[in-house]
C-alpha positions as CSV (number, residue, x, y, z in Angstrom):
1,M,67.3,131.9,67.5
2,A,70.6,133.4,66.2
3,V,71.3,133.4,62.5
4,L,74.7,132.8,61.0
5,N,75.2,134.1,57.5
6,I,78.1,132.2,55.8
7,N,79.3,132.9,52.3
8,L,79.8,129.4,50.7
9,G,80.5,130.9,47.3
10,L,77.3,129.4,46.0
11,K,75.9,130.9,42.8
12,S,72.6,130.4,41.2
13,Y,72.2,129.7,37.4
14,E,68.9,129.9,35.7
15,I,68.6,127.2,33.1
16,C,66.6,128.0,30.0
17,D,65.6,126.0,27.0
18,T,66.2,127.2,23.4
19,D,62.8,128.9,23.4
20,G,63.9,131.0,26.4
21,N,61.6,129.2,28.9
22,T,63.1,128.8,32.4
23,V,63.2,125.1,33.2
24,G,64.9,125.4,36.5
25,V,67.7,126.8,38.6
26,I,70.9,125.1,39.7
27,R,73.0,126.3,42.6
28,F,76.6,125.5,43.2
29,N,80.1,126.9,44.0
30,P,81.8,126.9,40.6
31,S,85.2,127.6,42.0
32,D,85.1,124.8,44.7
33,P,88.4,122.8,44.2
34,G,86.5,119.7,45.3
35,M,84.0,120.3,42.5
36,V,86.7,120.7,40.0
37,S,88.3,117.4,40.8
38,R,84.9,115.7,40.7
39,W,84.2,117.4,37.4
40,K,87.4,115.9,36.0
41,E,86.0,112.5,37.0
42,V,82.9,113.3,35.0
43,Q,85.0,114.3,32.0
44,E,87.0,111.1,32.2
45,F,83.9,109.0,32.5
46,I,82.4,110.6,29.4
47,N,85.6,110.5,27.4
48,G,85.8,106.8,28.2
49,F,82.2,106.3,27.0
50,D,82.1,103.9,24.0
51,E,78.8,104.2,22.1
52,K,79.3,100.8,20.5
53,E,78.8,99.2,23.9
54,Y,75.4,100.8,24.4
55,N,73.4,99.2,21.6
56,T,70.3,98.1,23.4
57,P,67.6,100.2,25.1
58,E,68.6,98.7,28.5
59,K,72.3,99.6,28.1
60,I,71.4,103.1,26.8
61,G,69.2,103.6,29.9
62,E,72.1,102.4,32.2
63,A,74.5,104.8,30.5
64,D,72.0,107.7,30.9
65,R,71.5,107.0,34.6
66,A,75.3,106.7,35.1
67,I,76.0,110.0,33.4
68,K,73.3,111.8,35.4
69,E,74.6,110.3,38.6
70,K,78.1,111.6,37.8
71,F,76.7,115.1,37.2
72,N,74.9,115.0,40.5
73,Y,78.1,113.7,42.2
74,A,80.2,116.5,40.7
75,F,77.8,119.3,41.7
76,G,77.0,117.7,45.1
77,T,73.3,118.0,44.5
78,D,70.6,117.0,42.0
79,V,71.4,119.1,38.9
80,S,70.5,116.4,36.4
81,S,66.8,116.8,36.8
82,V,67.2,120.4,35.8
83,L,69.9,120.2,33.2
84,F,68.5,117.2,31.4
85,Q,64.8,117.5,32.4
86,N,63.0,114.3,31.5
87,V,65.3,113.8,28.4
88,S,68.0,111.2,28.1
89,S,71.5,112.7,28.2
90,L,72.1,110.6,25.1
91,A,69.1,112.0,23.2
92,L,69.9,113.6,19.8
93,C,69.0,117.1,19.0
94,E,68.0,118.4,15.5
95,D,71.6,119.3,14.8
96,G,72.7,115.8,15.5
97,R,74.4,116.6,18.8
98,M,73.6,114.8,22.0
99,V,71.9,116.6,24.8
100,L,75.0,115.7,26.9
101,E,77.2,117.7,24.5
102,N,75.0,120.8,24.8
103,V,75.0,120.5,28.6
104,L,78.8,120.1,28.7
105,E,79.3,123.0,26.4
106,A,77.2,125.3,28.6
107,V,78.6,124.2,32.0
108,Q,82.3,123.7,31.3
109,P,83.2,127.4,30.6
110,I,81.5,128.5,33.8
111,I,83.6,126.1,35.9
112,E,86.8,127.0,34.1
113,E,86.3,130.7,34.3
114,A,85.3,130.6,38.0
115,M,88.4,128.7,38.8
116,K,90.6,131.2,37.0
117,V,89.0,134.1,38.8
118,A,89.2,132.4,42.2
119,Q,92.8,131.5,41.7
120,K,93.7,135.1,40.6
121,N,91.9,136.6,43.6
122,S,93.4,134.1,46.0
123,E,96.9,134.9,44.8
124,A,96.2,138.6,45.1
125,R,95.1,138.1,48.7
126,V,98.2,136.1,49.6
127,R,100.5,138.8,48.0
128,A,98.7,141.5,49.9
129,R,99.3,139.7,53.2
130,T,102.9,138.6,52.6
131,A,104.2,141.7,50.7
132,E,105.6,143.3,53.8
133,Y,107.7,140.2,54.5
134,E,109.2,139.8,51.0
135,G,113.0,140.2,51.1
136,S,113.1,140.9,54.8
137,K,113.8,139.0,58.0
138,K,110.6,140.4,59.5
139,G,108.6,137.7,61.2
140,L,111.4,135.2,61.4
141,A,112.4,133.6,64.6
142,P,116.0,134.3,65.9
143,G,118.4,132.2,63.8
144,Q,116.1,131.8,60.8
145,R,117.1,133.2,57.4
């Protein structure tokens, strides 16, 4: 059987707890424009989250499931089981922050930086391929300007 090796831009990230123990690995393409738009949906969902509405264990459970589903949707795979382990995304840590906040703080910069780097590299590739045509009529059909 023939093998095709295709670069999908996937990167692996080892997830460790605060004690340095590896709890899992997630794998995704952080500069995927589709992921970026899905990630914005996650941010909007979380920004629209009103804690006052979730005042019963049932509603807290619903919110936790919805947040984890949004994360899985954004990444295109099950990352919630690794990022949150068996802990509610709304659980509080000793410093008073929610687990969700800590996960967002860890993931967000990776996505933003990957998009900047990918955009910069893409623009450089386009410039390299179009430089010889800048300011010239080279490559134009007769009658084009």
